[in-house]
LOTI-825458 format. One record per residue: residue in three letters; x, y, z of N, C-alpha, C in turn. Coordinates in pm, whole numbers, plus 50000, padded with zeros to 5 digits. Example, Ala and Ser with C-alpha at 12.3 -4.5 7.8 and 13.67 -1.06 7.14 Angstrom:
ALA513194943150780512304955050780513204967050780SER512854977550708513674989450714512905000350787
END
This chain:
UNK435876820460669436176813560545436166798560571UNK435756791360469435726776760477436286771060347UNK437156761160359437736754360243437356739660251UNK436736734560142436316720560139436946714060017UNK437826704560040438436696959930437576684959896UNK437606680659770436806669259726435326672259738UNK434926684559709433556688959736432506681059659UNK432656679759528431676672359448432086657659447UNK431176649159492431466634759496430696627059390UNK429796633959322428996627759216429826627359088UNK430256615359043431126614458926430486620058798UNK429166618958786428496624158666428556639458662UNK428356645758777428446660258784429866664958756UNK430846658158813432246661558788432576660058640UNK432166649058579432426646858436431796657758350UNK430586661758385429886672058307430656685258311UNK431226688658426431966701258438433316700658367UNK433816688658343435096687158275434986688958124UNK433786688158072433596689757928433766704357891UNK434586706757792434886720557751433626728157712UNK432666721457647431456728457604430586732957723UNK430786727057840430036731557959430366746057989UNK431606749957968432046763557999431456773757902UNK431046769157785430416778557690428976781557728UNK428416774057823427036776457866426946786857978UNK428096791158029428086801758129427776815058060UNK427076824158128426766837058066428036845058038UNK427956854157940429116862457907429506871558022UNK428526876858093428796885858205428506878158334UNK427326879758387426906871958504425536866058477UNK425266854958544423956848858535423206850858665UNK421906849158659421066850558777420186838258788UNK420156832258905419316820658931418526823459058UNK417196822959048416326826159161416466816159275UNK416746803859243416846793459344415926781959311UNK416296769959352415586757559318414176757259376UNK413896764859481412576765259541411606773659456UNK412156781759365411336790759284411466787859134UNK412546781459095412846779158954413586765958941UNK413036756758864413676743758846415066745658784UNK416086738758835417416739958775417376736658626UNK417906745658544417846743758399419236742458337UNK420266741758421421616740458368422496733058468UNK423616728958420424646722858505425026732258619UNK425106745158588425536755058687424476757058795UNK423206756158758422136756858858422226744858953UNK422536733358898422696721358983423856723059080UNK424936729059031426086731259118425766741659226UNK425036752059191424606762059289423786755259398UNK422866746559359422066739159457422956730959549UNK423906724059491424806715659570425606724059670UNK426066735559629426876744159716426046750059829UNK424836754659799424116762859895422896756259959UNK422566744059927421346737759979421296737160131UNK422436736660197422436735560344422636748960414UNK422696759760338422866772960397421616776660478UNK421786780560605420616784560683419896796260616UNK418596796060617417766806760562417956809060412UNK418446799160341418686800960197417386804260123UNK416286799160172415006801360103414536815860113UNK415126823460201414806837760212415676846160119UNK416606839760049417506847059960416776852359839UNK417286863359784416756869159660417156860659540UNK418356854759549418846846359440420366845559439UNK420876840159328422296837059315422846843459187UNK423896850959202424606856659088425816847559063UNK426036843858937427136834358910427826837558777UNK429066832858767429856834858646431076825758647UNK431706824658532432966817458521434096827458528UNK435166823558593436336832158606437496824458544UNK437806827658420438846820558346439996830258318UNK441156826858369442316835858358443486828158299UNK444096834158199445286828258138446456837958153UNK447666832558143448856841058145448806850858028UNK448296846257913448246854457793447296866257807UNK446266864957892445286875657908445706885858015UNK446896884758064447376893758169447556886658300UNK446786875758318447006866658428446726871458567UNK445926881958585445676886858720444276892858729UNK443666891758845442406898558875442706907358995UNK442616920458978443026930159080442146929459205UNK442616935859311441876936659436440516942959411UNK439486936859469438126941859452437226935959559UNK436026941659571434946936159651433846932259553UNK433176921059576432006917959495430896927259542UNK430186932759446429146942459479428186943759363UNK427096950859386426176954359279426896964759195UNK427496960359086428336969059003427546980558943UNK426326977958900425496988358839425186999358941UNK424796995459061424497005159166425737013459199UNK426877006859210428127013759241428467023859132UNK428307019759008428587028658895427667040758895UNK426397038658929425397049358927425507058859047UNK425797053259167425697061359287426947061559375UNK427877052359349429047051159435428797042959560UNK427557038259577427197030159694427637015759673UNK428207009959779428656996059773427696987359853UNK427016978359783426206968059848426746954759799UNK427176946559894427806933759863426896922259903UNK427076910559838426366898659884426866894560021UNK426056886860092426406882560228427466871760229UNK427426863060127428346851760125428576847659981UNK429766842659954430106838559818430976826159820UNK431146820559703431966808559691432706808459559UNK433886802559562434676799759443434886784659441UNK434586778659327434756764259312435656761659193UNK436576752259207437526748759101437146735159043UNK436276735058940435766722558886436596716758771UNK437736722758744438486718658625439946716658666UNK440506704858637441896702058679442906708658585UNK442906721858584443786729558495445236727758536UNK446096729358439447536729358463448016743758450UNK448366749858563448836763658561449706766158683UNK450426777258681451186781458797450686795358839UNK450606797358971450076809859024448576808959040UNK447906820459030446446820659033445826817759168UNK446496821559276445956819459411444836829359440UNK443816824859513442816833759567443426840059692UNK443456853359694444006860559809442906869359867UNK442716868459998441666875960068442326884360176UNK442036897360176442546906360280441646904860402UNK442096897360498441316894360618440956907260691UNK439646909760705439186922160767439546934360683UNK439716932260554440166942660460441506948760500UNK442296940760572443626944860615444626938060521UNK445306946160440446226940660340447516935360402UNK447686937060532448816930860603448456916960656UNK447166913160643446696900060690446006892960574UNK446766888160481446216881960360446186866860376UNK445016861260349444876846660343445066842760197UNK445826832360173446156827960037445726813460021UNK444846811259922444276797959901444666792959763UNK445256781059761445656775159634444436769859559UNK444346772659428443236767659348443456752959310UNK442836744159384443006729759367441726723959307UNK441886714559215440746707759153439776702459258UNK438486705159238437386700559321437416706559462UNK437986718759473438016725959600436956736859597UNK436236738259707435256748859726435776758059835UNK435746771159807436136781259906434926790259928UNK434436790760052433296799060089433846810560174UNK433476822860138434026834360210433096846460196UNK433446857060266432706869560263433226877760145UNK432446879060037432946885959918432966901159931UNK432536906460047432686920860070434116923960114UNK434856913660154436276915360187437056916960056UNK438026925760057438846927259936439526913859906UNK439496910159780440116897759736440586899359592UNK441436890159550441966890559414442446876759375UNK442846875559249443536863659201444956868059168UNK445926861559231447326864959204447676860859061UNK448786865659015449206863758876449246848958838UNK448666845958723448806832858660450016833958567UNK451046826358596452296827458520452286818958394UNK451586807858401451476799358283450206791058296UNK449666786958182448496778358182447186785958188UNK446156778758231444776783458222444046779958351UNK443626790058426442936788158554441446790258533UNK440646779958566439196780758554438566779658692UNK437566788258714436846787858841435386791558816UNK434516786458902433106789858901432846797959027UNK432226809659011431996818659123430486820659139UNK430016820359265428586822559291428426829959422UNK427606840459417427286848359536425816846959570UNK425546846759701424166846259751423766860559787UNK422676865059728422126878259761420916876059849UNK421006880459974419926878160069419036890360090UNK419616902360095418836914360128418686924060012UNK419266920759899419306930059787419366921859658UNK418726926859554418836920559423419656929659334UNK420836925259290421666933959208421076935959069UNK421386947259009420926949758872421716941158776UNK423026940158795423856932258705423486917558717UNK423216911358607422876897258608421396894458628UNK420616904458668419196902058692418486900858558UNK417656890958545416946889358417416006901058390UNK415876904358263414946915058227413556909458211UNK412556917958226411156913658219410736910658078
END
């Protein structure tokens, strides 16, 4: 796992993510972006994906990037249960779990809330939980096949941008239709 504070240093990019209407441009479920080497960035979120992953070794061999917004409020129940990121459609159809190789959570919005920590079961061991505070302009890179969750949000509104790199598999969920 890697935690980088002050990740985005470009004030224009930060300002763009702070605009409430930027969040309405995220897909309802998940989005799919092939990558800047194959598809010109067409949104703020594609630019952010490029910024996060441009230095990843062998990124050009990736199938693409699955991304979404993760917005949790106390009023909506305030918690995201333990899970592994995976090809949800494949899992539903066959029970097989195929996860992306690497993922990231970025906190681009200076929300006012209490709770909402990212918790990761290190080695899928629930006795060894890493707990990361959701801080504005913080990037957390981790293995999304490890069980993880968002702890209860007690008050306020927690916003996060999530993106997974798919290197050996293209998930059905989020993949554009022909």
